[in-house]
C-alpha positions in Angstrom: -23.4 -24.1 8.9 -26.4 -22.4 7.5 -27.0 -21.1 11.2 -23.9 -19.9 10.6 -24.2 -17.9 7.3 -27.2 -16.5 8.8 -25.1 -14.9 11.8 -23.0 -13.3 9.6 -25.8 -12.6 7.6 -27.0 -10.6 10.5 -23.7 -9.1 11.2 -23.2 -7.8 8.1 -26.4 -5.8 7.7 -25.9 -4.7 11.2 -22.5 -3.4 9.7 -24.3 -1.8 6.8 -25.8 1.0 9.0 -22.3 2.5 10.1 -21.5 4.0 6.7 -24.2 5.7 6.2 -24.5 7.3 9.2 -20.4 8.1 8.8 -21.2 9.5 5.7 -24.0 11.4 7.5 -22.1 14.8 8.2 -20.5 14.6 4.6 -21.9 18.0 2.2 -23.7 16.9 -0.6 -22.9 18.6 -4.0 -25.5 17.6 -6.9 -23.3 18.0 -10.3 -24.3 17.0 -13.8 -21.7 15.4 -16.3 -21.5 18.4 -18.2 -21.0 20.5 -15.0 -18.3 17.5 -14.0 -16.1 17.8 -16.9 -15.7 21.4 -16.4 -15.0 21.0 -13.3 -12.4 18.7 -14.0 -10.8 20.1 -17.5 -10.4 23.9 -15.0 -8.9 22.5 -11.7 -7.4 19.1 -12.9 -3.6 18.4 -11.9 -2.9 16.8 -15.1 -4.7 19.9 -16.9 -3.1 21.9 -15.1 0.6 20.0 -15.3 -0.4 20.4 -19.7 -1.2 23.8 -19.7 2.5 23.9 -17.4 4.3 22.5 -20.6 2.2 24.9 -23.1 4.0 28.0 -21.1 7.1 26.3 -20.9 7.2 26.3 -24.7 6.1 29.8 -24.3 9.0 31.0 -23.0 11.5 29.0 -25.3 10.2 31.0 -27.8 10.3 34.5 -25.9 14.2 32.9 -26.3 14.1 33.2 -29.8 14.0 36.7 -30.0 17.6 36.5 -29.5 17.9 35.9 -33.2 16.8 39.1 -34.2 17.3 41.6 -31.1 20.6 42.7 -29.5 22.5 41.8 -26.9 23.5 44.5 -24.8 25.9 43.7 -21.9 27.3 46.4 -18.9 30.3 45.4 -17.1 32.7 47.4 -15.0 35.9 46.4 -14.1 39.0 47.0 -11.4 42.1 47.0 -11.7 45.3 47.6 -9.8 49.0 47.0 -11.3 52.3 48.4 -11.4 53.2 47.2 -14.8 54.9 49.1 -16.7 53.1 48.6 -20.2 49.9 48.4 -18.4 50.3 51.3 -16.2 51.1 53.6 -19.7 48.4 52.0 -21.6 46.0 52.9 -18.9 46.7 56.3 -18.4 46.5 57.2 -22.0 42.7 55.8 -21.7 42.1 57.6 -18.6 43.7 60.6 -20.7 46.2 61.7 -17.8 49.5 60.3 -19.7 51.8 63.7 -19.4 54.2 63.5 -22.5 57.1 65.3 -20.4 57.3 62.9 -17.2 55.5 59.2 -18.4 57.6 58.3 -21.9 60.9 58.8 -19.7 63.1 55.9 -19.0 62.5 55.9 -15.5 59.0 55.8 -15.3 58.6 53.2 -17.9 60.8 50.9 -16.4 59.6 52.0 -12.7 56.1 52.7 -13.0 53.9 53.6 -10.0 51.2 51.3 -9.0 47.9 52.7 -11.0 44.2 52.0 -10.3 41.7 52.0 -13.2 38.0 51.6 -13.5 36.7 50.5 -16.5 33.3 50.9 -17.5 32.3 49.0 -20.5 29.2 48.6 -21.8 28.4 46.3 -25.5 26.0 45.8 -27.9 25.6 42.6 -30.2 23.4 42.9 -33.0 22.3 39.5 -35.0 22.5 40.0 -39.0 22.9 36.7 -40.3 22.1 33.8 -38.6 20.4 31.1 -40.3 20.4 28.1 -37.6 18.8 30.6 -35.3 16.2 31.8 -37.6 14.7 28.2 -38.0 15.1 27.9 -34.5 12.5 30.6 -33.9 9.8 28.7 -36.3 10.4 25.3 -34.6 9.7 26.5 -31.1 6.9 28.4 -32.7 5.8 24.6 -33.9 7.0 23.3 -30.8 4.7 25.7 -28.8 1.5 24.3 -31.0 2.1 20.6 -30.6 2.2 21.6 -26.6 -1.5 23.2 -26.6 -2.7 20.2 -28.6 -1.6 17.9 -26.5 -2.8 20.4 -23.6 -6.2 20.1 -25.7 -5.9 16.2 -25.3 -5.1 15.9 -21.8 -8.7 18.0 -21.2 -10.4 15.7 -23.6 -8.9 12.5 -22.2 -9.5 14.0 -18.1 -13.1 14.6 -19.7 -13.2 10.8 -20.6 -12.1 9.8 -17.5 -14.8 11.7 -15.4 -17.3 10.2 -17.8 -16.4 6.8 -17.0 -16.5 7.2 -12.8 -19.5 9.1 -13.1 -21.4 6.9 -15.0 -20.3 3.9 -12.2 -21.2 5.8 -9.4 -25.0 6.2 -11.4 -24.5 2.2 -12.0 -23.7 1.3 -8.6 -26.6 4.0 -7.3 -29.2 2.1 -9.5 -27.7 -1.3 -8.0 -28.3 0.0 -5.0 -31.9 0.4 -5.7 -32.0 -2.8 -7.2 -30.5 -4.7 -4.4 -33.3 -3.4 -1.8 -36.2 -3.8 -4.1 -35.0 -7.6 -3.7 -34.4 -7.0 -0.1 -37.6 -5.7 1.0 -38.9 -8.7 -1.3 -36.9 -11.1 0.6 -38.0 -9.9 3.7 -41.2 -10.7 3.1 -40.6 -13.8 1.8 -38.9 -14.5 4.9 -41.4 -14.2 7.1 -43.7 -15.8 4.9 -41.1 -18.7 5.8 -40.8 -18.1 9.2 -44.9 -18.4 9.4 -44.7 -21.6 7.1 -42.0 -23.0 9.3 -44.4 -22.1 12.8 -47.1 -23.5 10.9 -44.8 -27.3 10.4 -45.2 -26.5 6.3 -41.8 -25.6 5.5 -38.3 -27.4 6.9 -35.9 -25.6 9.5 -33.6 -25.3 6.2 -36.2 -23.4 3.9 -36.5 -21.4 6.4 -32.9 -20.5 6.9 -32.6 -20.8 2.7 -34.4 -17.6 2.8 -32.2 -16.3 5.6 -28.9 -16.6 4.0 -30.0 -15.3 0.4 -31.2 -11.9 2.3 -28.2 -11.7 3.8 -26.3 -12.2 0.8 -28.3 -9.3 -0.3 -26.9 -7.3 2.5 -23.8 -8.2 1.6 -24.1 -7.2 -1.6 -25.3 -4.1 -0.1 -22.7 -3.0 1.3 -20.4 -3.4 -1.2 -21.9 -1.2 -3.7 -21.6 1.2 -0.9 -18.4 0.7 -1.4 -18.3 0.9 -5.0 -20.3 4.2 -4.6 -17.5 5.6 -2.2 -14.6 4.6 -4.4 -16.2 6.1 -7.3 -16.9 9.8 -5.2 -13.2 9.6 -4.5 -11.6 9.3 -7.5 -14.0 12.2 -8.3 -13.2 14.1 -6.0 -9.3 14.5 -6.9 -10.2 14.4 -11.0 -11.8 17.9 -9.8 -9.9 18.6 -7.2 -12.5 19.6 -4.5 -11.9 19.5 -0.8 -12.1 16.0 1.0 -15.6 15.0 2.7 -18.1 16.0 -0.4 -20.7 13.4 -1.1 -21.4 13.8 -5.0 -24.7 13.4 -6.4 -25.2 13.0 -10.0 -28.1 15.0 -11.6 -27.8 12.7 -14.7 -28.9 9.7 -16.0 -28.0 6.7 -18.2 -29.3 8.0 -22.0 -29.8 5.9 -24.6 -30.0 7.0 -28.3 -32.3 5.5 -30.7 -30.3 5.6 -33.1 -26.9 4.9 -33.5 -23.9 7.2 -34.4 -23.3 7.6 -38.4 -19.5 7.3 -38.3 -17.3 6.0 -41.8 -15.3 3.4 -39.4 -12.7 3.4 -42.4 -12.1 7.7 -41.6 -8.3 8.7 -40.0 -10.3 11.3 -37.0 -7.4 13.8 -38.3 -8.6 16.5 -36.6 -8.0 14.8 -33.2 -6.4 17.1 -30.7 -3.1 14.7 -30.3 -3.2 13.2 -34.0 -2.6 17.0 -34.8 -0.1 16.9 -32.6 2.1 14.2 -33.5 1.7 16.0 -36.8 3.4 19.2 -35.6 6.1 16.9 -33.5 7.0 15.6 -36.7 7.7 19.1 -38.3 9.4 20.1 -35.2 11.9 16.9 -35.8 12.1 18.5 -39.7 13.4 21.8 -38.1 15.7 20.6 -36.2 17.5 18.9 -38.8 17.6 21.9 -41.0 18.6 24.0 -38.3 21.9 21.6 -37.1 22.4 22.0 -41.3 22.2 25.7 -40.9 24.4 25.6 -38.0 27.2 24.7 -41.2 26.9 28.8 -42.3 28.9 31.9 -41.1 27.1 33.8 -38.5 27.7 37.3 -39.0 27.0 40.1 -35.8 27.5 43.8 -35.8 29.0 45.1 -32.6 29.3 48.3 -30.5 31.7 48.8 -27.8 32.5 52.2 -25.4 34.5 52.3 -22.6 35.2 54.6 -20.1 38.7 54.4 -18.3 39.3 56.3 -14.5 41.5 56.2 -11.4 37.6 56.9 -10.4 34.8 55.3 -11.4 33.1 57.0 -13.9 35.2 59.7 -15.1 38.2 59.9 -17.1 38.5 59.1 -20.5 36.5 57.3 -22.8 37.1 55.5 -26.2 34.6 53.8 -28.8 34.4 51.0 -31.4 32.4 49.8 -34.1 32.6 46.7 -36.2 31.6 43.4 -37.7 32.4 39.7 -36.8 32.1 36.8 -38.7 32.4 33.2 -37.3 32.0 30.1 -39.5 32.4 26.1 -38.5 34.5 24.5 -41.0 35.3 21.4 -39.2 34.1 20.2 -35.8 35.6 17.1 -35.6 32.2 15.7 -37.3 30.1 16.7 -34.1 27.8 18.6 -36.5 27.3 15.4 -39.2 26.8 12.8 -35.7 24.4 15.8 -34.8 22.2 15.3 -38.7 22.3 11.9 -38.3 20.7 11.7 -34.9 18.4 14.4 -36.6 17.3 12.4 -39.4 16.7 9.1 -37.2 14.3 11.3 -34.7 12.9 12.5 -37.5 11.8 9.2 -38.6 10.6 8.1 -35.5 8.5 11.0 -35.4 6.7 9.7 -38.8 6.7 6.5 -37.3 4.7 8.1 -34.2 2.3 9.8 -36.4 2.0 6.6 -38.7 1.1 3.9 -35.8 -1.3 6.5 -33.9 -3.4 7.2 -37.1 -3.4 3.8 -37.6 -4.6 3.0 -34.4 -7.2 5.7 -34.2 -9.3 3.9 -36.6 -9.1 0.5 -34.7 -9.9 2.5 -32.0 -13.2 4.4 -33.5 -14.3 1.0 -34.7 -13.9 -0.9 -31.2 -16.3 2.0 -29.5 -18.4 1.4 -32.3 -18.9 -2.0 -31.9 -19.3 -2.0 -28.0 -22.4 0.4 -28.6 -24.2 -2.1 -30.9 -23.3 -4.7 -28.8 -24.6 -3.0 -25.4 -27.9 -1.9 -27.3 -28.3 -5.3 -28.2 -27.6 -6.4 -24.6 -30.4 -4.1 -23.5 -32.9 -5.3 -25.3 -32.1 -8.5 -24.6 -31.9 -7.6 -20.6 -34.8 -5.6 -20.5 -36.9 -8.8 -22.2 -35.5 -11.1 -19.3 -36.5 -8.3 -16.9 -39.5 -8.7 -17.9 -39.9 -12.7 -17.7 -37.7 -13.2 -14.6 -40.2 -10.6 -13.0 -43.4 -12.3 -14.2 -41.9 -16.2 -13.1 -41.3 -14.0 -10.3 -44.5 -12.9 -9.0 -45.9 -16.1 -10.1 -43.5 -18.6 -7.9 -44.2 -15.6 -5.2 -47.7 -16.3 -5.1 -47.0 -20.0 -5.7 -44.9 -20.0 -2.6 -47.5 -18.3 0.1 -49.7 -21.0 -0.8 -47.0 -24.0 0.0 -47.2 -24.5 -3.9 -44.2 -23.6 -4.4 -40.3 -25.1 -3.5 -38.2 -22.9 -1.6 -35.7 -23.4 -4.2 -37.6 -22.0 -6.7 -37.9 -19.0 -5.4 -34.7 -18.1 -4.5 -33.9 -19.1 -7.8 -36.6 -17.1 -9.4 -35.3 -14.2 -6.8 -32.0 -14.4 -8.1 -32.5 -14.7 -11.9 -35.1 -10.9 -11.4 -32.1 -9.0 -9.1 -29.5 -10.8 -11.9 -31.4 -9.3 -14.6 -31.9 -6.0 -13.3 -28.2 -5.4 -12.6 -27.7 -7.4 -16.6 -30.1 -4.4 -17.8 -28.3 -1.3 -15.4 -24.7 -3.3 -16.8 -25.4 -3.1 -20.7 -26.9 0.7 -19.9 -23.5 1.5 -18.6 -21.3 -0.2 -21.0 -23.5 2.0 -23.5 -23.0 5.1 -22.3 -19.3 4.6 -22.1 -19.0 3.3 -25.3 -20.5 6.4 -26.4 -18.1 8.8 -24.3 -15.5 6.6 -25.7 -16.2 6.7 -29.5 -16.4 10.7 -28.8 -12.9 10.6 -27.6 -11.6 8.3 -30.0 -13.0 10.6 -33.0 -11.8 14.2 -30.7 -14.7 15.9 -29.3 
């Protein structure tokens, strides 16, 4: 069974070279974390979609200008008829009526077919429209909310990029750690082979070092997959072309002192909280607008008409006036809309209050994770130093035949695990710091 594991390990080691050769043709791209976040904020599709929603909100603001700008309509109508009344009216409008011919009993009862081209220009000017004015204020507030949500989308994308970027650094550091362990185990495997040849070690002891070496090589293969996966995610988030190998130029940075943060304060300047506050205002404006729709609407109008049997000629007329519309009763439709708007306003308020409460818990959680990660780093560093001393000692003992193979393997595993624990704790600290900045509103 152990021989079988060794053979698998050597196959894994041979397969390990294949991904590296396949990636040889990839184009390297050196990126710092700041550069990666900047590229994501510029190119990420989620950010672009959020900006498109801002443009939609701006377009709705433009539409609300109808509340104070005139509406101009030009129309052209062509009609053919022999209706006596219509024929007489059209002749009057075209200024071609003949009192001697068109007002006789015969002409009135047996009207000739008449053509009429009616060119009409109408201008409607709002004078008083309370709900439309409130609607414009609501649209402006909604646009502000979309701008804040777009900013929060950028911050979220930046935070996600930070996590993946740090994950890429973690995988690369773990590969370095595993490669160092592989080099160490290769040396010990040679010593074990010599000991076996000299009859100082059993075949089982010799194979156990090969099995451990195969495990490390398999772990390296998996870490290469992690690097490739993280690279693929970054390519998507940064909207880069495929075939790019991202090489992080940054590194883990652990602060000497934790940031001073009041965990009880609500980060009200956070973009999403401010956006939810604006949506609460929008809901209030919505209710006001529905109430205002019960008021009368007053519009001025002017209309000019040109009638002729040949287009753009003949008689002209004009009219000016005022129009008032008052919706006295609409079958309880407005009352229902007011009831719905009040419920929407309460929902917006609850969402805002819930987000504020969650923000305090999120900041506390991030800060707590930072403290724990920093403490773990100190513990992991000490454990790494002790594991290194222990491994070196047992390694020297193993070479002289004074230590058993299982002791060597235990110390080597402990040393490799300590290096990865330190890398993981440092990664968790950096991610928690980015998370804290995100939840506080950077």
